[in-house]
C-alpha positions as a printed Julia matrix, in Angstrom:
190×3 Matrix{Float64}:
 -71.41   38.81  -32.6
 -69.72   36.36  -34.6
 -71.2    35.67  -38.13
 -72.45   32.65  -39.33
 -69.45   31.66  -41.57
 -67.21   32.28  -38.77
 -68.84   29.51  -36.52
 -69.85   27.0   -39.36
 -65.91   27.46  -40.62
 -65.05   27.07  -36.4
 -66.94   23.92  -37.07
 -65.94   22.53  -39.52
 -62.41   23.13  -38.59
 -63.29   21.54  -35.22
 -64.83   18.51  -36.88
 -61.88   17.61  -39.46
 -59.58   17.75  -36.66
 -61.57   15.28  -34.57
 -62.07   12.64  -37.74
 -58.16   12.59  -38.13
 -57.38   12.07  -34.66
 -60.5     9.43  -35.22
 -58.63    7.72  -37.89
 -56.33    5.7   -36.18
 -56.18    2.22  -35.52
 -55.15    0.81  -32.16
 -53.34   -3.1   -32.31
 -52.97   -4.64  -28.68
 -49.03   -5.77  -29.05
 -48.29   -9.42  -29.49
 -44.89  -10.96  -28.92
 -43.72  -13.62  -31.42
 -44.09  -16.11  -29.08
 -47.58  -14.98  -28.82
 -48.44  -14.91  -32.33
 -47.25  -18.09  -32.7
 -49.07  -19.89  -30.53
 -52.33  -18.24  -31.18
 -51.78  -19.02  -35.13
 -53.19  -21.64  -36.84
 -50.96  -21.53  -40.0
 -47.63  -20.02  -40.25
 -46.08  -19.88  -43.99
 -43.44  -18.43  -46.04
 -44.39  -17.44  -49.51
 -45.08  -15.21  -52.26
 -47.75  -13.13  -53.43
 -49.65  -14.79  -56.49
 -52.45  -12.78  -56.53
 -54.47   -9.57  -55.03
 -57.95   -8.9   -55.75
 -60.87   -6.58  -54.01
 -64.45   -7.45  -54.04
 -67.9    -6.21  -52.61
 -69.23   -8.21  -49.97
 -72.67  -10.4   -50.86
 -74.64   -7.16  -49.38
 -72.67   -5.05  -51.22
 -72.04   -3.11  -47.92
 -68.63   -3.36  -47.29
 -65.04   -3.49  -49.58
 -62.64   -6.65  -48.95
 -59.15   -7.63  -50.33
 -58.32  -11.18  -50.87
 -54.74  -11.61  -51.21
 -53.04  -15.26  -52.51
 -50.27  -16.7   -51.59
 -48.14  -19.3   -52.95
 -46.85  -21.3   -49.99
 -42.94  -22.41  -50.47
 -42.8   -23.27  -46.8
 -44.77  -24.48  -44.07
 -43.8   -23.84  -40.31
 -46.86  -24.44  -38.64
 -50.51  -25.85  -39.8
 -51.46  -27.71  -43.16
 -52.66  -24.74  -44.8
 -51.55  -26.41  -48.38
 -49.46  -25.39  -52.0
 -51.65  -21.97  -51.37
 -53.16  -19.66  -48.94
 -55.75  -17.07  -49.37
 -56.03  -14.2   -47.18
 -58.78  -11.78  -46.47
 -58.55   -8.15  -45.07
 -61.03   -5.08  -44.93
 -60.79   -2.38  -47.65
 -59.72   -1.68  -51.09
 -61.09   -0.23  -54.31
 -63.48   -1.71  -56.76
 -65.82    0.51  -59.26
 -63.67    3.48  -58.32
 -64.54    3.34  -55.04
 -61.81    3.18  -52.44
 -62.56    1.31  -48.5
 -59.44    2.15  -46.62
 -58.6     0.56  -43.17
 -56.0     2.26  -41.54
 -52.89    0.12  -40.73
 -54.65   -2.44  -42.86
 -51.34   -4.57  -44.71
 -50.22   -3.21  -48.55
 -49.89   -6.1   -50.91
 -47.47   -6.27  -53.76
 -47.35   -9.09  -56.59
 -44.53  -11.33  -56.28
 -43.13   -9.71  -52.36
 -41.65  -12.62  -50.5
 -43.44  -12.89  -47.15
 -43.55  -14.57  -44.18
 -47.16  -14.94  -42.16
 -48.71  -15.64  -39.22
 -52.4   -16.28  -40.14
 -55.27  -17.15  -38.06
 -58.8   -18.79  -39.32
 -61.44  -16.38  -40.84
 -63.98  -18.53  -42.46
 -63.6   -22.02  -44.09
 -61.07  -21.54  -46.81
 -59.97  -17.89  -45.91
 -57.38  -16.94  -43.04
 -56.71  -13.23  -41.89
 -53.51  -11.84  -40.45
 -52.9   -12.62  -36.9
 -52.39   -9.54  -34.68
 -54.3    -7.29  -37.32
 -51.16   -6.48  -39.03
 -48.64   -7.66  -36.92
 -48.03  -11.14  -38.28
 -47.01   -9.92  -42.07
 -43.26   -9.89  -42.4
 -41.13   -9.11  -44.88
 -38.33  -11.55  -46.31
 -34.68  -10.64  -47.64
 -31.99  -12.18  -48.81
 -28.18  -11.97  -49.16
 -27.17  -11.2   -52.44
 -24.06  -13.16  -51.61
 -24.46  -16.01  -49.54
 -28.44  -16.3   -50.46
 -29.45  -16.35  -46.56
 -33.26  -15.67  -45.7
 -33.77  -12.77  -43.53
 -37.29  -11.41  -41.88
 -37.8    -7.88  -41.45
 -41.12   -6.65  -40.01
 -42.79   -3.95  -41.89
 -44.01   -0.47  -40.52
 -47.41   -0.15  -39.94
 -48.49    3.2   -41.62
 -51.52    4.83  -39.84
 -51.1     2.66  -36.6
 -50.34    2.99  -33.4
 -49.05   -0.09  -30.78
 -50.58   -0.29  -27.12
 -48.46   -2.73  -25.06
 -49.73   -5.05  -22.73
 -48.93   -1.74  -20.29
 -51.52   -0.42  -21.98
 -48.89    2.53  -23.17
 -48.97    3.56  -26.45
 -46.46    3.87  -29.36
 -45.93    4.14  -32.55
 -45.3     1.39  -34.86
 -41.56    0.91  -36.04
 -39.11   -1.14  -37.77
 -38.13   -4.4   -36.6
 -34.84   -5.54  -36.56
 -33.31   -7.75  -39.07
 -33.23  -11.56  -38.27
 -31.95  -14.93  -39.74
 -35.16  -16.56  -40.63
 -33.95  -19.71  -38.86
 -33.56  -17.79  -35.52
 -37.13  -15.77  -36.02
 -38.97  -18.95  -36.15
 -37.22  -20.72  -32.84
 -38.36  -17.53  -31.32
 -41.71  -17.33  -32.49
 -42.39  -21.42  -32.21
 -39.53  -22.67  -30.13
 -36.2   -24.84  -31.2
 -36.45  -27.59  -33.84
 -39.65  -26.09  -35.31
 -39.86  -28.44  -38.27
 -40.6   -26.68  -41.84
 -42.44  -28.46  -44.52
 -41.23  -27.33  -48.52
 -43.68  -27.29  -50.8
 -42.39  -28.47  -54.34
């Protein structure tokens, strides 16, 4: 007969395995043109500030990121946008949403945004709508890179699962034509 300690150890191990499997986030894959169609705003800019806070009932932690907008490709977001997502660290308490975005002050990014509440946006497609910007050091040409979604699995329209992978480096102009169509107008903030 198994001892109580063996049964308890086996049960705890099984529970840990189930919890680790349940930690994955599933995202319905959106093409660039789908994100472009669904987004209420598309902007390029730099992360100006990142702060985490409790909700009004002190039951959830959110992170708000402020983006200083350099260019607007769609919508009327203004000179800055505020993006909110679940998770963050407040009062030495950390809440993690698997697949949530990481933000670094000063990083240059391209965002496809959806309305969250008045004055706040969320990134389109959970995390799919955030793209890193890289510049060619010789020519200054702007390129778009898609980030790896840590801890996320992407499910395509066929229902097949794949791990999130890196996106091909693409010139910004070509990328925006694919997302929003040819002749996309750009409004620069001065």
